[in-house]
C-alpha positions as CSV (number, residue, x, y, z in Angstrom):
1,M,-15.1,-33.0,0.6
2,N,-13.1,-29.9,0.4
3,Y,-14.0,-28.3,3.7
4,S,-11.7,-25.3,3.0
5,S,-13.6,-24.4,-0.2
6,K,-16.9,-24.8,1.5
7,G,-15.7,-22.6,4.4
8,D,-14.5,-19.9,1.9
9,S,-17.9,-20.0,0.1
10,N,-19.8,-19.6,3.4
11,A,-17.5,-16.7,4.4
12,R,-18.1,-15.0,1.0
13,Q,-21.9,-15.4,1.4
14,H,-21.8,-14.0,4.9
15,R,-19.8,-11.0,3.8
16,G,-22.2,-10.5,0.8
17,A,-25.2,-10.6,3.1
18,K,-23.6,-8.1,5.5
19,R,-22.8,-5.8,2.6
20,R,-26.3,-6.0,1.3
21,A,-27.8,-5.3,4.7
22,R,-25.4,-2.4,5.2
23,T,-26.4,-0.9,1.8
24,R,-30.1,-1.3,2.5
25,A,-29.7,0.4,5.9
26,E,-27.8,3.3,4.2
27,L,-30.5,3.7,1.6
28,L,-33.2,3.8,4.4
29,A,-31.2,6.4,6.3
30,A,-30.7,8.5,3.2
31,A,-34.3,8.2,2.3
32,R,-35.4,9.4,5.7
33,R,-33.1,12.4,5.5
34,V,-34.4,13.4,2.0
35,F,-38.0,12.7,2.8
36,A,-37.8,14.9,5.9
37,K,-36.1,17.7,3.9
38,K,-38.1,17.7,0.7
39,G,-41.3,15.8,1.5
40,F,-42.6,12.6,-0.1
41,H,-43.9,14.0,-3.4
42,D,-40.8,16.1,-4.2
43,T,-38.3,13.4,-3.4
44,S,-37.0,11.3,-6.3
45,I,-35.2,8.0,-6.3
46,L,-32.2,9.8,-7.7
47,D,-32.3,12.1,-4.6
48,I,-32.2,9.1,-2.4
49,T,-29.3,7.3,-4.2
50,E,-27.2,10.5,-4.3
51,A,-27.7,11.0,-0.6
52,A,-26.7,7.3,0.0
53,D,-23.8,7.6,-2.5
54,V,-25.0,4.5,-4.5
55,G,-26.2,4.0,-8.0
56,V,-29.9,4.0,-9.0
57,G,-29.5,0.3,-10.0
58,T,-28.4,-0.5,-6.5
59,F,-31.7,1.0,-5.2
60,Y,-33.7,-1.4,-7.3
61,L,-31.9,-4.3,-5.9
62,H,-33.4,-3.5,-2.5
63,F,-36.7,-1.6,-3.2
64,R,-39.3,-1.7,-5.9
65,D,-40.0,2.0,-5.9
66,K,-40.2,5.1,-3.7
67,D,-43.4,4.0,-2.1
68,E,-41.8,0.8,-0.9
69,I,-38.8,2.4,0.7
70,F,-41.1,5.0,2.5
71,N,-43.5,2.3,3.6
72,T,-40.6,0.4,5.0
73,L,-39.6,3.4,7.1
74,I,-43.2,3.8,8.3
75,D,-43.5,0.1,9.1
76,E,-40.4,0.3,11.3
77,V,-41.7,3.4,13.2
78,L,-45.2,1.8,13.7
79,Q,-43.8,-1.5,14.8
80,I,-41.7,0.2,17.5
81,L,-44.7,2.3,18.5
82,E,-47.0,-0.8,18.7
83,E,-44.4,-2.7,20.7
84,Q,-44.0,0.1,23.1
85,V,-47.8,0.5,23.6
86,I,-48.3,-3.2,24.1
87,S,-45.4,-3.4,26.5
88,E,-46.8,-0.5,28.5
89,V,-50.3,-2.1,28.7
90,R,-48.9,-5.4,29.9
91,S,-46.5,-3.9,32.5
92,S,-48.8,-1.3,33.9
93,E,-51.1,-2.4,36.7
94,A,-52.8,1.1,37.1
95,A,-53.2,4.3,35.2
96,T,-52.6,2.6,31.9
97,L,-54.1,5.5,29.9
98,P,-51.5,8.1,31.1
99,V,-48.7,5.7,30.6
100,I,-49.8,4.9,27.0
101,V,-50.4,8.5,26.1
102,R,-47.0,9.5,27.3
103,S,-45.4,6.6,25.5
104,I,-47.1,7.6,22.2
105,F,-46.1,11.2,22.4
106,R,-42.5,10.5,23.3
107,H,-42.1,8.1,20.4
108,A,-44.0,10.4,18.0
109,Y,-41.9,13.4,19.0
110,A,-38.6,11.5,18.4
111,E,-39.9,10.3,15.0
112,R,-41.9,13.5,14.1
113,D,-40.2,13.8,10.7
114,L,-41.7,10.6,9.5
115,F,-45.0,11.2,11.3
116,S,-45.2,14.5,9.5
117,I,-45.0,12.8,6.1
118,A,-47.5,10.1,7.1
119,L,-50.1,12.4,8.6
120,T,-50.0,15.6,6.5
121,S,-52.8,16.4,4.0
122,G,-50.6,15.4,1.0
123,A,-50.0,11.9,2.4
124,Q,-51.9,8.9,1.1
125,V,-55.0,8.1,3.1
126,S,-53.7,4.6,3.7
127,R,-50.7,5.9,5.6
128,T,-52.8,8.1,7.8
129,I,-55.1,5.2,8.6
130,R,-52.1,3.0,9.5
131,V,-50.8,5.5,12.0
132,E,-54.1,6.1,13.6
133,D,-55.0,2.4,13.6
134,T,-51.8,1.7,15.6
135,I,-52.6,4.4,18.2
136,A,-56.2,3.3,18.4
137,Q,-55.4,-0.3,18.9
138,G,-53.2,0.5,21.9
139,L,-55.9,2.7,23.4
140,T,-58.6,0.0,22.8
141,R,-56.5,-2.5,24.8
142,A,-56.3,-0.1,27.7
143,F,-60.0,0.7,27.6
144,E,-60.9,-3.0,27.4
145,R,-58.7,-3.7,30.4
146,V,-60.6,-1.0,32.4
147,T,-63.9,-2.4,31.1
148,E,-63.1,-5.8,32.7
149,T,-63.2,-4.1,36.1
150,G,-66.7,-2.9,35.5
151,Q,-65.9,0.7,34.6
152,L,-66.6,2.5,31.3
153,Q,-70.2,1.1,31.3
154,G,-72.2,2.8,28.6
155,Y,-69.2,3.6,26.5
156,D,-68.3,2.1,23.2
157,V,-64.6,1.5,23.8
158,F,-63.8,1.3,20.1
159,L,-65.4,4.7,19.4
160,L,-63.8,6.1,22.5
161,A,-60.4,4.9,21.4
162,R,-60.9,6.6,18.0
163,L,-62.0,9.9,19.5
164,V,-59.0,9.9,21.8
165,T,-56.8,9.0,18.9
166,G,-58.0,12.1,17.1
167,V,-56.9,14.3,20.0
168,I,-53.5,12.6,20.1
169,A,-53.1,12.9,16.3
170,Q,-53.7,16.6,16.5
171,G,-51.1,16.9,19.2
172,I,-48.6,15.2,17.0
173,I,-49.6,17.4,14.0
174,W,-48.8,20.4,16.1
175,W,-45.1,19.5,16.1
176,F,-44.9,19.7,12.3
177,E,-44.6,23.4,12.7
178,Q,-43.6,23.8,16.4
179,D,-41.1,22.1,18.6
180,D,-42.8,23.1,21.9
181,P,-44.3,21.9,24.1
182,G,-42.2,18.7,24.4
183,P,-43.7,15.2,24.6
184,D,-44.3,15.1,28.3
185,E,-45.9,18.5,28.4
186,M,-48.1,17.6,25.4
187,A,-49.1,14.4,27.1
188,E,-50.1,16.2,30.3
189,S,-52.2,18.7,28.3
190,V,-54.1,15.9,26.6
191,L,-54.5,13.9,29.8
192,H,-55.8,17.0,31.6
193,L,-58.3,17.6,28.9
194,L,-59.5,14.0,29.0
195,A,-59.7,13.9,32.8
196,H,-61.3,17.3,33.4
197,G,-63.0,18.2,30.1
198,L,-63.6,21.8,28.9
199,P,-64.9,24.7,31.0
200,A,-68.7,24.6,31.5
201,A,-68.9,28.1,30.1
202,L,-68.2,26.8,26.6
203,F,-71.4,24.7,26.7
204,N,-73.8,27.2,28.3
205,E,-74.4,30.4,26.4
206,H,-75.9,32.1,29.5
207,L,-72.4,31.9,31.1
208,L,-70.7,33.4,28.2
209,P,-70.0,37.2,28.0
210,P,-72.7,38.9,25.8
211,D,-70.3,39.6,22.9
212,T,-69.4,35.9,22.6
213,A,-72.9,34.4,22.7
214,P,-74.2,33.0,19.3
């Protein structure tokens, strides 16, 4: 057996795999930049390949179409978010909801360019559902953990998780046009609302000034 030839072949395969992985990563990075600048619908595959400085044919060696490369980006973001939320739930012995809400907002703020494309009105419904599902799953785990201690009696934890997800999603959407407040301040605003609710005057017309009553 020619061990030298076999070794050379393995080395070539290894270099080829590294080169393909590098090209794929460059395409993903270029796609992210272009999507963030032009939006999903106005981005073409040619835009992505020009930004990555590769040919269109090279794109199709790695991705089927524009949807696939964008969904790959979203998958990576959601996987990291899910891992962070699960880690926080497992490691936190108390106050899991504040820890999770802060974790979600910090990650969403860092990745707000992709969250913007996934959650805006022009996005496919399936992408919006995937983002909200990931957030709701983490919150559900936290609420189920509290339920085991005898709290949250009378609450539907799945519905509660969805309602809180809606509040968090609106906080994330705020960043599509604004950079402030930052993630920690946004988390504290949401947590304060959840913990203390809205002023009673908003629910009792007799406490409202005359010109604001229905």
